[in-house]
PAMARLO-921875 format. One line per 4 residues: their letters; for each residue x, y, z of C-alpha. Coordinates in Angstrom, 3 decimals, decimal comma. Each point is the difference from the previous one (the first is absolute). Layout:
BEGIN
A	X/Y/Z | ...;
// end
This chain:
BEGIN
XXXX	81,207/96,561/71,976 | -2,507/1,397/2,465 | 1,346/-2,258/2,814 | 3,601/1,075/-0,677;
XXXX	-1,081/3,641/-0,039 | -1,647/-0,434/3,431 | 3,045/-1,781/1,413 | 2,251/2,811/-1,217;
XXXX	-2,263/2,542/1,702 | 0,186/-2,005/3,236 | 3,819/-0,019/-0,004 | 0,082/3,739/-0,665;
XXXX	-2,459/0,750/2,785 | -3,252/-0,050/-1,979 | -3,111/-2,097/0,493 | 0,471/-3,721/0,775;
XXXX	-0,439/-2,485/-2,821 | -3,565/-1,256/-0,553 | -0,929/-3,451/1,298 | -1,376/-1,065/-3,393;
XXXX	0,221/1,432/-3,467 | -3,181/0,423/-2,028 | 0,146/-1,873/-3,336 | 0,675/2,148/-2,989;
XXXX	-2,789/0,180/-2,597 | 0,563/-2,475/-2,813 | 0,180/1,246/-3,563 | -2,800/-1,071/-2,297;
XXXX	0,473/-1,474/-3,407 | -1,259/3,229/-1,570 | 2,287/2,133/2,179 | 3,414/-1,684/0,216;
XXXX	2,154/1,044/2,966 | 2,931/2,146/-1,171 | 3,521/-1,122/1,041 | 2,984/2,319/-0,034;
XXXX	3,686/-0,840/0,132 | 0,680/3,304/1,775 | -2,503/-0,701/2,796 | 1,431/-3,499/0,413;
XXXX	3,518/1,460/0,430 | -1,260/2,489/2,580 | -1,568/-2,820/2,009 | 3,278/-1,902/-0,008;
XXXX	1,973/3,085/1,062 | -2,443/0,673/2,816 | 0,301/-3,613/1,114 | 3,784/0,279/0,158;
XXXX	-0,216/3,287/1,923 | -2,452/-1,562/2,418 | 2,319/-2,940/0,564 | 2,940/2,316/0,663;
XXXX	-2,025/2,000/2,515 | -1,016/-3,183/1,773 | 3,627/-1,154/0,198 | 1,236/3,372/1,284;
XXXX	-2,758/0,171/2,602 | 0,854/-3,509/1,192 | 3,727/0,807/0,147 | -0,739/3,116/2,049;
XXXX	-2,213/-1,970/2,376 | 2,647/-2,714/0,475 | 2,714/2,623/0,555 | -2,094/1,762/2,659;
XXXX	-0,592/-3,288/1,799 | 3,655/-1,012/-0,172 | 1,148/3,380/1,302 | -2,556/-0,199/2,816;
XXXX	1,371/-3,404/1,001 | 3,595/1,122/-0,447 | 0,617/-2,728/-2,567 | 1,276/2,115/-2,867;
XXXX	3,084/2,195/-0,322 | -0,843/3,317/-1,621 | 2,113/2,994/-1,022 | -0,824/3,301/1,720;
XXXX	1,318/3,534/-0,285 | 2,144/0,479/3,152 | -1,017/3,670/0,085 | -3,472/-1,228/1,017;
XXXX	1,359/-2,032/2,945 | 0,235/1,439/3,520 | 2,081/-1,510/2,829 | -1,645/-1,864/2,864;
XXXX	-1,347/2,125/2,831 | 2,829/-1,225/2,288 | 3,571/0,177/-1,312 | 2,158/-3,052/0,622;
XXXX	3,304/1,351/-1,320 | 2,491/2,700/0,916 | 1,991/-0,124/-3,243 | -0,735/2,788/-2,456;
XXXX	0,660/-0,347/-3,734 | 1,097/3,638/-0,214 | 2,818/-0,595/2,525 | 2,982/-2,157/-0,929;
XXXX	-1,857/-3,316/0,166 | 2,266/-2,516/-1,710 | -2,567/-2,801/0,322 | -2,640/2,109/-1,764;
XXXX	2,416/0,872/-2,792 | 0,770/-3,704/-0,435 | -3,735/-0,792/-0,122 | -0,518/2,586/-2,750;
XXXX	2,850/-1,485/-2,044 | -1,398/-3,507/0,460 | -3,500/0,991/-1,160 | 1,376/2,015/-2,911;
XXXX	2,139/-2,912/-1,212 | -2,195/-3,017/0,773 | -3,460/1,355/0,706 | -2,044/-0,166/3,206;
XXXX	-0,121/-3,672/0,955 | -1,959/0,234/3,274 | -3,356/1,837/-0,140 | -1,072/2,388/2,753;
XXXX	-3,246/-0,288/1,958 | -2,448/2,895/-0,290 | -3,542/0,677/1,078 | -2,525/2,358/-1,583;
XXXX	0,340/3,336/1,778 | -2,096/-0,040/3,217 | -1,468/3,434/-0,794 | -2,896/-0,624/-2,445;
XXXX	0,607/3,129/-2,072 | 3,678/-0,824/-0,538 | -0,849/-3,632/-0,700 | -2,426/1,070/-2,717;
XXXX	2,747/2,188/-1,461 | 2,203/-3,081/-0,326 | 2,269/0,440/3,045 | 1,519/-2,843/2,031;
XXXX	1,783/-0,423/3,330 | 3,058/-2,169/0,596 | -0,091/-2,925/2,400 | 3,568/-1,044/-0,766;
XXXX	2,553/0,705/-2,687 | 0,518/3,731/0,662 | 3,568/-0,038/-1,351 | -1,068/-1,819/-3,169;
XXXX	-2,732/2,585/-0,554 | 2,548/2,815/0,534 | 2,462/-1,681/-2,365 | -2,628/-0,372/-2,738;
XXXX	-0,924/3,661/0,473 | 3,658/1,058/-0,223 | 0,480/-2,055/-3,179 | -3,231/1,191/-1,629;
XXXX	-1,402/-3,536/-0,133 | -3,314/-1,507/1,033 | 0,110/-2,092/3,162 | -1,095/-3,640/-0,093;
XXXX	-2,495/-0,547/2,801 | -2,588/-2,260/1,542 | -3,038/2,046/1,050 | -2,094/-1,359/2,838;
XXXX	-2,690/1,566/2,219 | 1,565/0,232/3,481 | -1,161/1,381/3,334 | 2,462/2,112/2,008;
XXXX	0,818/-3,005/2,192 | 0,496/-2,272/-3,008 | 2,251/2,606/-1,590 | 2,362/0,358/2,973;
XXXX	0,133/-3,761/0,555 | 0,899/-0,526/-3,675 | 2,506/2,866/0,163 | 1,694/-1,354/3,117;
XXXX	0,027/-3,650/-1,043 | 1,515/0,708/-3,408 | 2,834/1,977/1,578 | 0,514/-2,579/2,769;
XXXX	0,140/-2,902/-2,440 | 2,515/1,818/-2,172 | 1,917/1,241/3,087 | -0,046/3,345/-1,709;
XXXX	-0,462/2,443/2,890 | 2,783/0,982/2,376 | -0,457/-0,108/3,771 | -0,807/3,703/0,361;
XXXX	-2,447/-0,086/-2,943 | -1,898/-2,862/1,607 | 0,021/1,837/3,339 | -1,419/3,232/-1,423;
XXXX	-2,507/-1,904/-2,162 | -1,314/-1,872/3,056 | -0,283/3,202/2,023 | -1,792/1,824/-2,857;
XXXX	-2,576/-2,781/-0,314 | -0,740/0,053/3,727 | -0,362/3,781/-0,083 | -2,585/-0,363/-2,769;
XXXX	-2,077/-2,208/2,285 | 0,868/-3,488/-1,252 | -0,116/-2,781/2,571 | 3,345/-1,222/1,304;
XXXX	-0,847/-3,528/-1,198 | -0,561/1,335/-3,535 | 3,380/1,746/0,036 | 1,758/-3,124/1,251;
XXXX	-1,660/-2,016/-2,758 | 0,925/2,586/-2,625 | 3,685/-0,119/0,963 | 0,096/-3,696/1,041;
XXXX	1,242/0,947/3,472 | 0,088/-1,720/3,355 | -1,091/2,004/3,033 | 3,574/0,567/1,239;
XXXX	1,161/1,192/-3,439 | -2,924/2,385/-0,191 | 0,913/1,450/3,394 | 3,614/0,649/-1,049;
XXXX	-1,083/1,656/-3,238 | -2,363/2,335/1,807 | 2,611/0,859/2,642 | 2,401/1,175/-2,694;
XXXX	-2,719/1,807/-1,979 | -1,005/1,902/3,144 | 3,580/0,931/0,983 | 1,306/1,081/-3,428;
XXXX	-1,696/3,199/-1,243 | -1,495/-0,541/-3,448 | 1,920/2,973/-1,444 | 3,324/-1,518/1,079;
XXXX	-0,980/-3,436/-1,321 | -0,995/1,489/-3,365 | 3,277/1,930/-0,184 | 2,009/-3,184/0,585;
XXXX	-2,136/-2,097/-2,334 | -0,538/-3,782/-0,015 | 3,616/-0,895/0,936 | -0,495/-3,668/-0,969;
XXXX	3,292/-1,128/1,558 | -0,652/1,541/3,412 | -2,282/-2,693/1,451 | -2,025/-0,215/3,182;
XXXX	2,883/0,108/2,534 | 1,583/3,200/-1,284 | -3,348/1,758/-0,491 | -0,843/-0,805/3,616;
XXXX	3,389/1,416/1,038 | -0,689/3,166/-1,977 | -3,463/0,320/1,527 | 1,579/-0,166/3,481;
XXXX	2,265/2,905/-0,953 | -2,930/2,183/-1,105 | -1,897/0,097/3,283 | 1,101/3,505/1,019;
XXXX	-0,710/3,359/-1,604 | 3,730/0,801/-0,170 | 0,650/-3,242/-1,922 | -2,788/0,763/-2,464;
XXXX	1,429/3,493/-0,478 | 3,414/-1,536/-0,689 | -1,643/-2,312/-2,543 | -1,585/2,970/-1,791;
XXXX	3,422/1,672/-0,249 | 1,441/-3,185/-1,525 | -2,805/-0,123/-2,585 | 0,857/3,569/-1,061;
XXXX	3,632/-0,858/-0,867 | 1,221/-0,357/-3,568 | 1,566/-3,391/0,661 | -3,372/-1,358/1,171;
XXXX	-1,756/1,282/-3,115 | 2,540/-1,671/-2,315 | 0,005/-3,376/1,790 | -2,047/-3,098/-0,816;
XXXX	-2,743/-1,083/2,392 | 2,214/-2,550/1,783 | 2,814/2,562/0,238 | -2,418/2,566/1,438;
XXXX	-0,994/-2,478/2,694 | 3,670/-0,530/0,956 | 0,670/3,750/0,089 | -3,012/0,546/2,236;
XXXX	0,895/-2,803/2,397 | 3,618/1,166/0,257 | -1,106/3,576/0,634 | -2,360/-1,026/2,806;
XXXX	2,344/-2,484/1,679 | 3,070/2,270/-0,085 | 1,245/0,165/3,571 | 0,314/3,382/1,662;
XXXX	2,954/0,724/2,250 | -1,009/-0,916/3,588 | -0,547/2,903/2,364 | 2,483/0,709/2,819;
XXXX	2,592/-2,268/-1,623 | 3,658/0,244/0,986 | 1,951/2,752/-1,806 | 1,331/-1,048/-3,380;
XXXX	3,645/0,858/-0,584 | 0,705/1,965/-3,200 | 3,595/-0,648/-1,063 | 2,204/1,189/-2,855;
XXXX	1,574/-2,478/-2,442 | 3,061/-0,359/2,250 | -2,166/-1,067/2,922 | 0,164/3,155/2,105;
XXXX	-3,418/0,843/1,536 | -1,001/3,557/-0,913 | -3,613/0,014/1,268 | -2,686/-2,122/1,644;
XXXX	-3,638/-0,217/-0,993 | -2,677/-0,623/2,645 | -3,443/-0,916/-1,489 | -2,133/1,465/2,750;
XXXX	-3,691/-0,421/-0,902 | -0,839/3,660/0,670 | 3,282/1,782/-0,729 | 2,768/-1,856/-1,907;
XXXX	3,477/1,365/0,854 | 3,407/0,030/-1,720 | 2,930/0,571/2,393 | 3,246/1,166/-1,644;
XXXX	3,368/-1,030/1,356 | 2,978/2,325/0,230 | 0,167/3,471/-1,515 | -3,108/1,850/-1,135;
XXXX	1,162/0,706/-3,562 | -1,501/-3,236/-1,327 | -3,264/0,672/1,837 | -0,157/3,469/-1,590;
XXXX	0,616/-1,513/-3,455 | -2,807/-2,530/0,496 | -2,327/2,784/1,138 | 0,720/1,951/-3,218;
XXXX	-0,826/-3,063/-2,089 | -3,332/-0,706/1,695 | -2,191/1,941/-2,526 | 1,452/-1,972/-2,937;
XXXX	-0,205/-3,253/1,924 | -3,626/0,659/0,886 | -0,864/0,774/-3,655 | 1,651/-3,282/-1,070;
XXXX	-1,942/-1,841/2,724 | -3,343/1,430/-1,160 | 0,750/-0,903/-3,612 | 0,744/-3,587/1,016;
XXXX	-3,131/-0,164/2,171 | -2,156/1,170/-2,912 | 1,611/-2,638/-2,238 | -0,596/-2,740/2,607;
// end
C-alpha cells in the first residue's frame, strides 16, 4: 500500500517513489494483526485509480509525440487558427465564391476528408494559449468555422521556410492556385526576404516561369488584382496581356473606374477579368482621321464629324435649322453621356 501511495504522489507531482519499502512489523501471536474488509476495498479502489492515471498519462504522452511528429489527425477549434503570414489566395468567402460554397456543402454532407496542416503559433504566448497557424488548408479552416465545426488537422512544428514550402507545394500539387494568385504569392514571399530558390521550390517553378509570374505581379497593382479575384480561366497569356495594358497611369485610372461600376461588382471573378480587359483594350478613335459622314436613313448626308485630337468638330450641311436644333439638345445629350460614362 505504501508503494502505491508513493507512486500516486509521483504521478500527481509529489515526491518520487522510494527505492525500497521497509518491511511492515509482523503481528505477534499475542497481538493478532487486524484485517478489515473496508480497508481492503479502499486499497483496491486506489489501485484502479492509479492504473487509470497511468493509462491517461501514457495516452497524453503518446498524443503529444504523435502531434509533434505530425502523425496523428486531431480536431481543433477553427476560431483558434490564424492564416499563414503570407496569403496565397485572392478568393474571399464573403464574396460570391461558388467554389467555397460548394466546399461548405461537401463538408456539411460528407465531413472533412482531407486534413489541413497547422503549426503551433510562432508567438510563444499565443502558442501557450492554444493558438495555431495554417500552413495549408485555409479554405477548409474557413469552411469549418462557417459551419461551426472543428477542423481536422495535422499539427507539426514548422519553421517559416518549411511553412511556405509546404504551403506552395500543396497548392502546386493540387493545381489549386490560379496564375495571378501564384504570381502575387511569389512576389509576397520575395518581399518578406525569402530566397528566390526557396520561392521556386515552394511553387515548383522553373526559372522562366518564375520570371513571368513576377513580371505580371509587378505590372498589375495589387488592388486591381484583388478586385478582379483569382479568375481561374484567365491563364498566363491573358494576364500578361492585361499587365501590358496597365503600364500607364491613365490605364490604371480607367481600371479603377471599371471596378467602381455596378456590373463589375455583380460579375464573377472570370467575368470581372473579361470586363477589365475589354475596357482597357477598347480602341479610341484615331486622331486627325478623315471626316465621318453623318447621314439620315434615306442616305442624305446632313453633317460630318472630324475627330480632331484637340478640338473635335461637327460640320452641318445645308440650312442652319438642324444645327440650331442640335445645339438646343446638347445639354440633354451631355447629361445622357455622363450617365452612361458613370455606368461604364
